[in-house]
C-alpha positions, -999 to 999 in steps of 0.1 A, spaced: 164 310 -124 168 346 -138 198 352 -115 215 319 -126 210 329 -163 225 363 -156 255 349 -137 263 323 -164 259 350 -191 283 374 -174 309 347 -166 309 334 -201 311 369 -216 339 380 -193 359 348 -200 355 352 -238 364 389 -236 395 382 -215 407 355 -239 400 376 -269 419 406 -256 448 384 -245 450 367 -278 445 399 -298 476 414 -281 497 384 -292 482 376 -326 472 398 -355 434 406 -355 412 380 -372 438 353 -369 421 334 -341 388 317 -336 374 312 -301 355 280 -296 336 277 -262 332 241 -250 315 225 -220 334 198 -203 318 172 -180 336 152 -154 326 125 -128 339 110 -96 357 76 -96 326 58 -84 311 35 -110 326 19 -141 347 37 -165 321 33 -193 293 45 -171 313 76 -159 322 85 -195 285 85 -205 276 104 -173 301 131 -180 288 135 -216 252 138 -202 263 165 -177 280 186 -204 250 182 -227 225 191 -199 244 224 -194 244 231 -232 207 224 -234 200 247 -204 221 276 -219 203 271 -253 168 268 -238 174 300 -217 185 319 -248 220 325 -234 239 312 -264 230 294 -296 236 257 -293 256 256 -326 282 279 -309 290 254 -282 306 220 -282 306 194 -255 330 168 -243 329 143 -215 361 134 -197 346 108 -174 368 103 -143 400 115 -160 416 147 -147 401 147 -112 401 179 -93 409 159 -61 423 125 -56 397 100 -43 413 77 -18 380 58 -14 360 59 -47 331 41 -31 324 71 -9 303 91 -33 296 119 -8 332 125 1 347 160 -4 369 146 -32 340 129 -50 319 160 -49 348 181 -62 351 157 -92 315 158 -101 316 190 -122 311 208 -154 336 234 -166 337 259 -195 367 257 -217 375 282 -244 397 268 -271 417 294 -291 424 283 -326 
């Protein structure tokens, strides 16, 4: 568990630092706000409504984990569920929930929004 916490911490920190440095080179200092978001996705198996709620639960579970482990304050993160939209891989047979495509679509991603 400690290793997972460390890996997530490092990944999030590196991502934020990279975006901050990139944005700082293009925009005057203090002109941007970085907003980390956790995005949940699902496979195409199930109804659209069920998948939407499932993707939201996935994103909220990651947010709760990060907050409970003291990695980041919950008020600094937002969550969004995309359901089965924006698949990582096309699912030719959505009923096959253990296919490579379905597994690729069952995911949670970190997004950093630059405002």
